Kinemage of the C-alpha trace (Angstrom):
@kinemage 1
@onewidth
@group {chain A} dominant
@subgroup {mainchain}
@vectorlist {calphas} color= white
{ca met a 1} P 11.056 7.337 1.922
{ca ser a 2} L 9.833 10.755 0.989
{ca ser a 3} L 7.490 12.466 3.403
{ca ile a 4} L 4.045 13.598 2.375
{ca val a 5} L 2.868 17.120 3.152
{ca pro a 6} L -0.280 16.798 5.292
{ca gly a 7} L -3.425 18.602 4.209
{ca pro a 8} L -5.585 20.831 6.375
{ca gln a 9} L -7.183 19.264 9.414
{ca lys a 10} L -10.622 19.985 7.994
{ca lys a 11} L -9.842 17.964 4.883
{ca leu a 12} L -8.727 15.039 7.033
{ca glu a 13} L -11.980 15.194 8.982
{ca gln a 14} L -13.921 15.195 5.722
{ca glu a 15} L -12.003 12.138 4.508
{ca ile a 16} L -12.795 10.286 7.742
{ca asp a 17} L -16.482 11.249 7.588
{ca ala a 18} L -16.677 10.049 3.986
{ca ala a 19} L -15.079 6.751 4.926
{ca arg a 20} L -17.484 6.223 7.826
{ca ser a 21} L -20.461 6.847 5.553
{ca gly a 22} L -19.101 4.371 3.031
{ca ala a 23} L -18.785 7.032 0.338
{ca lys a 24} L -15.028 6.671 0.055
{ca pro a 25} L -12.516 4.128 1.387
{ca leu a 26} L -10.014 5.539 3.839
{ca ser a 27} L -6.372 4.790 3.187
{ca ala a 28} L -3.679 4.401 5.802
{ca gly a 29} L -2.079 7.602 4.538
{ca asp a 30} L -5.264 9.564 5.320
{ca leu a 31} L -4.967 8.582 8.957
{ca asn a 32} L -1.211 8.748 9.266
{ca pro a 33} L 0.766 10.681 6.630
{ca ser a 34} L 3.989 9.112 7.882
{ca ala a 35} L 2.718 5.580 7.287
{ca pro a 36} L 4.238 3.679 4.347
{ca gln a 37} L 2.322 4.344 1.136
{ca his a 38} L 1.386 1.894 -1.621
{ca val a 39} L 3.917 3.655 -3.839
{ca gly a 40} L 6.529 2.166 -1.520
{ca leu a 41} L 5.584 -1.277 -2.810
{ca ser a 42} L 6.582 -0.483 -6.359
{ca gly a 43} L 9.140 -2.814 -7.884
{ca leu a 44} L 7.350 -6.021 -6.905
{ca asp a 45} L 5.739 -6.642 -10.306
{ca glu a 46} L 8.318 -9.244 -11.298
{ca trp a 47} L 8.194 -11.066 -7.983
{ca pro a 48} L 6.560 -14.526 -7.776
{ca asp a 49} L 2.860 -14.291 -6.932
{ca ala a 50} L 3.026 -15.828 -3.454
{ca leu a 51} L 5.988 -13.697 -2.407
{ca arg a 52} L 4.430 -10.486 -3.689
{ca ala a 53} L 1.021 -11.265 -2.156
{ca thr a 54} L 2.604 -12.007 1.226
{ca val a 55} L 4.528 -8.729 1.277
{ca glu a 56} L 1.454 -6.764 0.192
{ca ala a 57} L -0.719 -8.367 2.877
{ca asp a 58} L 1.905 -7.699 5.545
{ca tyr a 59} L 2.144 -4.093 4.384
{ca glu a 60} L -1.586 -3.681 4.953
{ca arg a 61} L -1.450 -5.462 8.308
{ca thr a 62} L 1.493 -3.522 9.704
{ca thr a 63} L 0.146 -0.217 8.387
{ca ala a 64} L -3.141 -0.829 10.164
{ca leu a 65} L -1.293 -1.726 13.365
{ca thr a 66} L 0.835 1.416 13.260
{ca thr a 67} L -2.324 3.508 12.854
{ca asn a 68} L -4.025 1.811 15.813
{ca arg a 69} L -6.582 -0.103 13.741
{ca arg a 70} L -6.304 -3.575 15.254
{ca lys a 71} L -9.529 -4.913 13.734
{ca thr a 72} L -8.465 -3.722 10.287
{ca ala a 73} L -5.101 -5.424 10.777
{ca asp a 74} L -6.906 -8.646 11.696
{ca asn a 75} L -8.836 -8.480 8.415
{ca phe a 76} L -5.618 -8.813 6.405
{ca val a 77} L -4.404 -11.845 8.343
{ca pro a 78} L -6.197 -14.476 6.173
{ca asp a 79} L -4.427 -13.222 3.025
{ca leu a 80} L -1.148 -13.094 4.937
{ca leu a 81} L -1.579 -16.646 6.219
{ca lys a 82} L -2.383 -17.881 2.721
{ca gly a 83} L 0.766 -16.282 1.314
{ca leu a 84} L 2.971 -17.510 4.146
{ca thr a 85} L 1.649 -21.056 3.792
{ca glu a 86} L 2.524 -21.026 0.090
{ca leu a 87} L 6.014 -19.758 0.878
{ca val a 88} L 6.517 -22.471 3.505
{ca asp a 89} L 5.472 -25.060 0.915
{ca gln a 90} L 8.045 -23.637 -1.483
{ca ile a 91} L 10.743 -23.730 1.199
{ca asp a 92} L 9.796 -27.367 1.838
{ca thr a 93} L 10.253 -28.088 -1.882
{ca his a 94} L 13.757 -26.620 -1.726
{ca leu a 95} L 14.437 -28.710 1.382
{ca gln a 96} L 13.344 -31.881 -0.411
{ca ser a 97} L 15.783 -31.071 -3.217
{ca ile a 98} L 18.674 -31.737 -0.817
{ca lys a 99} L 17.098 -34.738 0.896
{ca pro a 100} L 19.776 -37.299 1.804
{ca gly a 101} L 19.817 -40.598 -0.052
{ca leu a 102} L 19.049 -44.020 1.347
{ca phe a 103} L 22.371 -44.214 3.157
{ca gly a 104} L 22.068 -40.771 4.724
{ca lys a 105} L 24.365 -39.054 2.275
{ca ser a 106} L 23.401 -36.000 0.251
{ca thr a 107} L 24.272 -35.637 -3.404
{ca pro a 108} L 27.521 -33.623 -3.531
{ca thr a 109} L 26.891 -30.054 -4.606
{ca glu a 110} L 28.798 -26.806 -4.668
{ca pro a 111} L 28.481 -25.288 -1.176
{ca pro a 112} L 26.554 -21.997 -0.989
{ca ser a 113} L 28.547 -18.806 -0.615
{ca thr a 114} L 29.207 -17.248 2.763
{ca asp a 115} L 27.342 -14.178 1.499
{ca leu a 116} L 24.111 -16.188 1.463
{ca ala a 117} L 24.716 -17.314 5.027
{ca glu a 118} L 25.253 -13.714 6.112
{ca leu a 119} L 22.028 -12.620 4.402
{ca leu a 120} L 20.212 -15.262 6.434
{ca gly a 121} L 21.905 -14.069 9.605
{ca leu a 122} L 23.835 -17.335 9.953
{ca pro a 123} L 27.486 -17.879 10.878
{ca thr a 124} L 29.655 -18.243 7.809
{ca asp a 125} L 30.826 -21.696 8.894
{ca ala a 126} L 27.249 -22.919 8.332
{ca val a 127} L 28.072 -23.295 4.648
{ca ser a 128} L 30.654 -26.006 5.324
{ca ala a 129} L 28.201 -28.458 6.824
{ca thr a 130} L 26.212 -30.737 4.514
{ca pro a 131} L 22.812 -31.534 6.051
{ca gly a 132} L 22.530 -35.179 7.030
{ca arg a 133} L 19.413 -37.293 7.531
{ca ser a 134} L 18.875 -36.149 11.147
{ca glu a 135} L 19.250 -32.461 10.231
{ca his a 136} L 16.856 -32.915 7.337
{ca lys a 137} L 14.244 -34.588 9.544
{ca glu a 138} L 14.552 -31.871 12.164
{ca ala a 139} L 14.116 -29.210 9.497
{ca ala a 140} L 10.978 -30.963 8.242
{ca arg a 141} L 9.599 -31.031 11.794
{ca thr a 142} L 10.261 -27.313 12.167
{ca leu a 143} L 8.426 -26.573 8.923
{ca lys a 144} L 5.482 -28.584 10.252
{ca ala a 145} L 5.610 -26.559 13.475
{ca ile a 146} L 5.561 -23.338 11.444
{ca arg a 147} L 2.519 -24.589 9.523
{ca asp a 148} L 0.843 -25.333 12.869
{ca gln a 149} L 1.630 -21.814 14.079
{ca leu a 150} L 0.084 -20.360 10.949
{ca lys a 151} L -3.004 -22.534 11.335
{ca ser a 152} L -3.387 -21.408 14.951
{ca gln a 153} L -3.862 -17.843 13.696
{ca glu a 154} L -6.778 -18.734 11.418
{ca arg a 155} L -10.202 -17.363 12.328
{ca his a 156} L -13.026 -19.782 13.035
{ca pro a 157} L -15.915 -19.524 10.540
{ca asp a 158} L -18.478 -19.932 13.339
{ca pro a 159} L -19.302 -16.420 14.667
{ca leu a 160} L -20.395 -17.960 17.988
{ca ala a 161} L -17.090 -19.717 18.532
{ca arg a 162} L -14.702 -18.263 21.073
{ca glu a 163} L -11.848 -16.696 19.158
{ca ile a 164} L -8.302 -16.511 20.445
{ca pro a 165} L -6.874 -13.036 19.660
{ca ile a 166} L -4.471 -12.975 16.741
{ca asp a 167} L -0.876 -12.884 17.922
{ca his a 168} L 0.538 -10.152 15.703
{ca ala a 169} L 3.963 -10.335 17.355
{ca lys a 170} L 4.185 -14.022 16.403
{ca leu a 171} L 3.061 -13.211 12.862
{ca thr a 172} L 5.724 -10.528 12.557
{ca arg a 173} L 8.431 -13.035 13.510
{ca leu a 174} L 7.048 -15.567 11.043
{ca val a 175} L 6.888 -13.001 8.242
{ca thr a 176} L 10.380 -11.682 8.918
{ca phe a 177} L 11.918 -15.161 8.808
{ca thr a 178} L 9.826 -16.716 6.048
{ca val a 179} L 9.952 -13.847 3.556
{ca arg a 180} L 13.709 -13.398 3.985
{ca leu a 181} L 14.338 -17.105 3.400
{ca ala a 182} L 11.903 -17.205 0.468
{ca val a 183} L 13.494 -14.166 -1.193
{ca ile a 184} L 16.943 -15.729 -0.998
{ca leu a 185} L 15.823 -19.166 -2.198
{ca thr a 186} L 13.857 -17.622 -5.073
{ca gln a 187} L 16.927 -15.888 -6.420
{ca ala a 188} L 19.576 -18.313 -5.169
{ca pro a 189} L 18.270 -21.914 -5.029
{ca glu a 190} L 21.811 -22.989 -4.223
{ca ala a 191} L 21.155 -21.653 -0.703
{ca ala a 192} L 18.988 -24.745 -0.021
{ca pro a 193} L 21.682 -26.508 2.090
{ca leu a 194} L 21.381 -23.610 4.550
{ca ile a 195} L 17.670 -24.258 5.182
{ca pro a 196} L 18.174 -26.743 8.078
{ca thr a 197} L 20.530 -24.363 9.890
{ca ala a 198} L 18.164 -21.417 9.365
{ca leu a 199} L 15.206 -23.451 10.621
{ca glu a 200} L 17.189 -24.666 13.620
{ca ala a 201} L 17.960 -21.064 14.603
{ca phe a 202} L 14.277 -20.172 14.227
{ca ala a 203} L 13.121 -23.158 16.295
{ca glu a 204} L 15.589 -22.358 19.063
{ca gly a 205} L 14.283 -18.803 19.261
{ca thr a 206} L 17.569 -17.227 18.200
{ca pro a 207} L 16.994 -13.437 18.250
{ca asp a 208} L 16.289 -12.068 14.793
{ca pro a 209} L 17.638 -8.499 14.499
{ca gln a 210} L 15.132 -7.701 11.747
{ca val a 211} L 12.023 -8.474 13.792
{ca asp a 212} L 11.958 -5.038 15.398
{ca glu a 213} L 12.663 -3.186 12.157
{ca thr a 214} L 9.893 -1.169 10.530
{ca phe a 215} L 8.101 -2.582 7.514
{ca ala a 216} L 9.873 -0.019 5.326
{ca glu a 217} L 13.282 -1.198 6.574
{ca lys a 218} L 12.430 -4.840 5.941
{ca leu a 219} L 11.032 -4.035 2.515
{ca glu a 220} L 14.244 -2.243 1.589
{ca phe a 221} L 16.278 -5.302 2.637
{ca trp a 222} L 14.007 -7.705 0.748
{ca gln a 223} L 14.103 -5.629 -2.424
{ca glu a 224} L 17.851 -5.017 -2.304
{ca thr a 225} L 18.504 -8.698 -1.653
{ca tyr a 226} L 16.189 -9.731 -4.486
{ca glu a 227} L 17.920 -7.358 -6.888
{ca asp a 228} L 21.471 -8.166 -5.739
{ca leu a 229} L 20.904 -11.900 -6.195
{ca thr a 230} L 19.420 -11.512 -9.676
């Protein structure tokens, strides 16, 4: 991403003073010129609403975290949770599309390509296995567990209630996994048979190499994957 030439220190102080007085909202770029800018989110106009909203909310959250504004980051969590919940529901719909029949057998379909497995960070031999009834049930349980994790991050409406601090590290892992899977399923529904294996890896805590990447690096992967699978 292109760097932005910082303005004079005095101008920065004026921007901060204006924001504190409520005269002008302060953007992440005002506080940290190296932070990802909204222009970096261009190209999402054609994305499904839930997917775009989730990425935008995570951009705001991670930008606030990288500029040491924890409370501001917390403020974007409700929108992020809403988007993630919608994506999990969509993943569940894809999972139901490959639900085994009464005798535990799935409807024969063309196996997904090994490229899709690699994009999900799965071994290429994962494409050879057709999810059975037990794998499907386990995947459904994992999706329920993910929903529970998302719910645990919701803020209580009662201001007197004792709040548990938001676990941003957990949210980052959830975003990294969920958005990647949603991007691939949006553009390649035939990847649905890989959902149980992907969820199994997530449930077992298999290290995700993308978790520690910057938002900009993840965004680049999401956008390139979305475009390549078009």
